[in-house]
C-alpha positions in Angstrom: 49.6 127.3 68.0 52.6 128.9 67.7 55.7 128.9 69.7 54.9 131.8 71.2 51.5 131.2 72.5 52.5 128.2 73.6 54.7 129.6 75.9 52.0 132.2 77.3 50.1 129.4 77.7 52.3 127.3 80.4 52.1 130.0 82.6 48.1 130.4 82.7 47.6 126.2 83.4 47.4 124.9 86.3 48.2 121.5 87.1 45.0 119.1 86.8 45.3 115.2 88.7 44.6 112.1 86.7 41.6 110.4 87.0 42.7 107.2 85.8 43.2 104.7 89.0 45.7 103.1 86.8 48.1 105.0 85.1 51.6 106.5 86.3 52.6 109.8 86.3 55.9 110.6 84.6 57.4 114.3 84.8 59.3 116.0 81.8 61.0 119.4 82.4 60.3 121.8 79.1 63.2 122.1 77.1 63.1 118.7 75.0 62.4 119.4 71.2 60.2 116.3 70.5 58.0 117.5 73.5 57.9 120.7 72.1 56.9 119.8 68.6 53.8 117.3 69.5 50.6 118.0 67.5 49.0 116.3 70.0 49.3 118.7 73.4 46.0 118.7 75.3 46.9 119.6 78.8 50.0 120.7 80.4 52.5 120.7 83.4 51.6 116.8 83.6 51.8 113.9 81.6 49.8 110.7 82.3 50.7 106.8 80.7 49.6 103.9 80.9 52.6 101.5 82.0 52.9 98.2 83.4 56.2 98.3 84.9 57.0 100.9 87.5 59.3 103.9 86.3 62.6 103.8 87.7 64.7 106.4 86.2 65.8 109.6 88.1 67.2 113.0 88.0 69.8 114.3 89.4 68.0 116.6 91.8 70.9 118.6 93.0 70.7 120.3 89.2 67.0 120.7 89.3 66.2 121.6 92.8 65.6 119.6 96.4 64.6 116.6 97.3 63.5 115.9 100.2 62.1 112.2 100.1 58.3 114.1 98.0 58.0 114.4 94.5 60.3 116.6 92.6 58.5 119.3 90.7 59.9 121.6 88.5 58.4 124.8 87.2 56.8 123.4 84.0 55.5 120.7 82.7 53.8 118.7 79.3 50.6 116.7 80.1 50.4 114.3 76.7 48.1 111.7 75.6 48.8 108.0 76.4 49.4 107.5 72.6 52.4 110.1 72.3 55.7 108.3 72.0 57.8 109.6 74.9 61.3 110.6 74.6 63.4 108.8 77.3 64.7 110.8 79.9 68.4 111.9 79.4 70.0 110.4 83.3 72.5 112.9 84.0 75.4 111.0 86.5 76.3 113.0 89.4 80.3 113.0 89.6 80.6 114.0 93.3 83.3 111.9 94.8 81.1 110.2 97.4 78.7 108.8 94.8 81.3 107.3 92.6 83.8 105.6 95.2 82.6 102.7 96.8 81.7 102.0 100.6 83.9 104.1 102.6 84.6 101.2 105.3 86.9 99.8 102.4 88.3 103.0 101.8 92.3 103.6 102.8 91.3 101.3 106.2 94.6 103.3 108.0 93.0 106.5 107.8 91.0 105.1 110.6 92.5 102.7 112.8 95.0 103.4 116.0 98.0 103.5 113.7 96.8 107.2 112.5 95.0 107.9 115.7 98.0 108.0 117.7 96.3 108.9 120.7 98.5 108.0 124.4 97.2 106.1 126.9 98.2 108.5 129.3 98.0 112.7 128.6 100.6 114.8 127.8 102.8 115.6 131.3 104.6 119.3 131.1 106.4 120.4 134.1 105.6 124.2 134.9 107.2 126.5 137.6 104.9 126.7 140.2 104.3 130.3 140.8 103.1 129.9 137.0 100.1 128.1 137.8 98.6 130.7 140.6 100.5 128.8 143.4 101.5 131.5 146.4 105.2 130.0 146.4 107.0 133.5 145.4 109.8 134.8 148.5 107.1 137.2 148.8 104.1 135.0 149.3 102.6 135.8 146.2 102.3 134.3 142.5 102.6 134.4 138.9 100.0 133.3 137.6 99.8 132.3 133.2 96.2 132.2 132.1 97.4 130.6 129.1 98.6 127.8 130.6 96.0 127.5 133.5 92.9 127.9 131.3 93.9 126.6 128.0 97.0 124.3 128.5 95.7 122.7 131.7 92.6 121.3 130.2 94.2 119.3 127.5 97.6 118.2 129.4 98.5 117.4 132.9 100.6 119.9 134.5 103.4 119.2 137.1 104.1 121.9 139.1 107.9 122.6 140.1 109.4 125.0 142.5 113.0 124.5 143.0 113.5 126.9 145.9 110.8 125.7 148.1 111.8 122.0 147.3 115.2 122.9 148.8 114.2 124.3 151.9 113.9 128.1 151.6 109.9 128.0 152.6 107.4 130.9 152.0 108.2 134.0 152.2 112.2 133.7 152.2 114.8 136.2 151.9 115.4 137.0 147.7 118.2 135.8 146.3 119.9 136.8 142.7 123.2 135.8 140.4 126.5 137.0 141.5 130.1 136.4 140.2 130.8 134.8 136.6 128.7 135.0 133.8 128.9 131.4 132.2 128.8 130.3 136.3 127.2 132.4 138.5 126.4 131.6 142.2 123.3 131.9 143.5 123.3 134.3 146.7 121.1 136.5 148.9 120.2 139.9 148.2 120.2 140.8 151.9 122.6 137.9 153.6 125.0 137.7 151.2 126.4 135.0 153.3 123.4 132.6 151.8 124.4 130.4 149.1 122.2 128.5 147.6 124.0 126.8 144.2 124.9 123.5 145.7 121.4 122.9 146.6 119.8 123.9 143.5 122.1 122.0 141.1 121.8 119.1 143.4 117.9 119.2 143.0 118.1 120.1 139.3 119.9 116.5 138.7 117.2 114.8 141.1 114.3 115.9 139.2 116.1 115.1 135.7 116.5 111.8 136.5 113.2 111.3 138.0 110.9 113.2 136.0 111.2 111.0 133.0 107.6 111.0 131.5 107.4 114.4 131.0 106.7 116.1 127.2 108.1 119.8 128.1 108.7 122.1 130.6 107.8 125.8 131.3 110.3 128.0 133.5 109.2 131.0 134.8 111.1 133.9 133.1 113.9 136.0 134.7 114.2 134.2 137.6 117.9 133.2 139.3 116.7 129.5 139.6 114.5 129.0 136.5 114.7 131.7 134.6 116.4 129.9 130.8 117.3 133.3 129.6 117.9 136.9 130.1 118.6 136.6 133.6 119.9 139.3 135.4 123.6 138.7 136.4 125.6 141.3 138.7 129.4 141.1 137.7 131.5 142.7 140.5 133.2 146.1 139.2 130.9 145.8 136.3 127.3 146.5 135.4 125.0 144.0 135.5 124.1 141.8 132.5 120.9 140.0 131.6 122.3 137.5 129.9 122.6 134.9 132.4 120.8 131.4 133.0 118.9 130.2 136.3 120.9 127.5 138.4 118.2 125.0 138.7 117.5 125.7 134.9 120.7 125.6 133.7 121.7 122.1 135.5 118.2 120.8 134.2 118.3 121.1 130.6 122.0 120.7 130.4 120.5 116.7 131.4 117.6 117.3 129.6 118.8 118.3 126.1 116.0 117.3 123.5 113.4 118.1 126.2 111.1 120.9 124.8 111.2 124.1 127.5 110.8 127.5 126.8 109.4 130.3 130.1 105.9 131.9 129.6 106.9 135.4 128.1 108.1 133.2 124.7 104.8 131.8 125.1 102.7 135.0 124.2 103.5 135.4 120.6 101.7 133.0 118.4 104.3 131.7 116.5 106.9 130.5 119.3 104.1 128.7 121.1 103.0 126.8 118.0 106.4 126.1 117.9 106.7 124.3 121.4 103.6 122.9 121.4 104.4 121.1 118.5 107.4 120.1 120.2 105.8 118.7 123.1 103.2 116.5 121.1 106.5 115.5 119.0 108.1 114.6 121.9 105.4 112.4 123.8 105.0 110.5 120.1 108.6 109.6 120.4 108.6 108.7 124.2 105.6 105.9 123.0 107.6 105.0 120.4 110.9 104.4 122.7 108.2 102.9 125.3 107.2 100.0 122.8 110.0 99.0 122.0 112.3 100.6 118.5 112.9 98.7 115.5 114.4 99.5 112.4 110.7 99.1 110.7 109.3 100.8 113.4 111.8 103.5 113.4 111.4 104.1 109.4 107.5 104.6 109.7 107.9 106.7 112.4 109.9 109.2 110.0 108.2 108.5 107.3 105.0 110.3 109.1 106.8 113.4 110.0 108.1 114.1 106.1 105.5 116.9 105.9 106.2 118.3 109.4 109.7 118.7 108.3 108.9 120.6 105.6 106.9 123.2 107.0 110.0 123.7 109.3 112.1 124.4 106.1 114.5 121.6 107.2 117.6 120.6 104.7 118.6 118.1 106.5 115.5 115.8 105.9 117.3 113.8 103.3 120.3 113.0 105.0 118.0 112.0 108.0 116.1 109.4 105.6 118.9 107.9 103.9 120.8 107.3 107.8 117.3 105.6 109.3 117.3 103.1 106.2 121.2 102.4 106.3 122.1 99.3 107.8 125.8 100.1 108.5 124.9 101.7 112.0 124.4 99.8 115.2 120.4 100.1 116.2 121.8 101.9 119.8 123.9 104.5 117.7 121.2 105.2 115.2 118.5 105.5 117.6 120.5 108.6 119.5 121.6 110.5 116.6 118.0 110.2 115.3 116.4 111.5 118.3 119.5 114.5 118.2 118.6 115.2 114.7 114.6 114.7 115.3 113.8 117.3 117.8 117.1 120.2 116.2 114.8 120.3 112.9 111.2 120.9 114.9 113.1 123.5 116.5 113.4 125.6 113.7 110.6 127.8 113.4 108.4 127.4 110.7 106.5 130.1 109.0 103.3 130.8 107.3 105.3 130.8 104.1 106.4 127.2 104.1 102.6 126.0 106.1 101.7 127.8 102.6 104.5 125.4 100.5 103.2 122.4 102.1 99.5 122.7 101.3 100.5 123.6 97.6 102.3 120.3 98.0 99.4 118.2 99.2 97.2 119.8 96.6 99.3 119.0 93.8 98.6 115.1 94.6 95.0 115.6 94.8 94.5 118.0 91.9 93.7 115.6 88.7 91.5 113.8 90.8 89.3 116.9 92.3 86.5 118.2 90.4 86.8 122.0 89.5 84.2 123.3 91.8 86.8 121.6 94.9 90.1 123.0 93.4 88.5 126.4 93.2 87.4 126.0 96.8 90.9 124.5 98.1 92.6 127.2 96.5 90.7 129.5 97.9 91.1 127.8 101.4 94.6 127.9 101.0 95.1 131.9 99.3 93.1 132.8 102.6 95.0 131.1 105.3 98.7 133.0 103.5 96.3 136.2 103.5 96.0 135.6 107.5 92.2 135.5 106.6 91.6 132.3 108.3 93.1 129.7 109.8 95.6 126.9 109.1 93.0 124.7 110.0 90.1 125.4 107.3 92.6 123.8 104.2 93.8 121.6 106.4 90.1 120.1 107.0 89.6 120.1 103.4 92.4 118.5 102.8 91.6 115.6 104.8 88.1 115.3 103.4 89.5 114.8 99.9 92.0 112.4 100.9 89.2 110.4 102.3 87.5 109.9 99.1 91.2 109.8 97.1 93.9 108.1 99.4 97.3 108.9 98.8 99.8 106.0 100.1 102.1 109.1 100.9 100.1 111.5 102.7 97.1 109.6 104.5 99.5 109.0 107.5 101.2 112.0 108.0 101.2 113.7 111.6 100.8 117.3 109.8 97.4 116.5 108.1 96.0 114.3 111.3 96.8 115.6 114.5 95.5 115.3 117.8 92.4 117.3 118.6 94.4 118.5 122.0 96.9 119.7 120.3 95.3 121.5 117.3 92.9 123.6 120.2 96.0 124.6 121.6 97.8 126.1 118.2 96.8 129.7 117.7 93.5 130.4 115.3 95.2 133.0 113.4 99.1 131.1 112.3 
């Protein structure tokens, strides 16, 4: 029979069941030269072989079709006599990482231990101006409810309401106040009654709150408030035009005593970049508080610094090598080193990051894995990073892929990085397109 006739006969033939109860059925895909050239072909699609031993060779069902626990049937097979000499099937070894790697429980145990989980025993606490939470504490009895703070941030953080004007006894409703006098040190006086001066009361209450609220990891002030505004507050100078360059009396004193605490006003939480920078600083400050509470030693400080290397790179910090040298140096006393490191650590995080910096970090991590990944995985990872660079997908998409590959190809310098292992609460607060 000619080759064309054989190929036409394959399409017309139907599968026959094996009549021999002691026979075992073995399937071979078409294309094997030894099968096509056999002269003893008498049936198609199925081959019956008497075999005393079970046949344990397996195919790569990923390449031939889906195998759901049932017998796999390629499109066309040959049935040969028992006397035919069968060729040995070729077994294709899948090179998928999860099939090549050993038991996952033995891989990079630090990926699953408490050192990477980093979930504190207590929730992150953030002080917020009370009117922003919908409380009726403004001078006119109203409020300035902020949707992000109430509907999003309050779900994952503990918000502590603070209203200094009510705390010093002004009441609700109350006479409004404004800033008068020097631009650098204005006074908080009444609008209708110029004799009303609450500057000293607000200053004393700020000093009290700075000492008492030690467990908070951030503060959100009411913008342009004469007591709580941290920038752009209108100051009326006698004999001159009002200048919108002042700072609220309470906010000025509180931030002077809490220099490193992450602070922001609700107006600057609207832009995605500024909001994400504030959220990142809040959770970083909380990790530092947990480190201080557990007792800082030089090895712990060095590990804390190593966990934030990619975070520093994402902020474009040029002081990272100098800070690493200071951590590993033995020439400074530990208390002095701790104070200096905390100052430099929080200042580096204040540098606003950009999408370009994030792409640089993602490509840096990928270069550590590129030689171990399959070509399809490399293409997929590059596409995810490029999509984020163009603003078409969120940043957690390439981060999730990188974490997946690091589980199979662990790298000692990457598996503990905070940048690749943010807390779920922190991740859900980031803007999806930033």
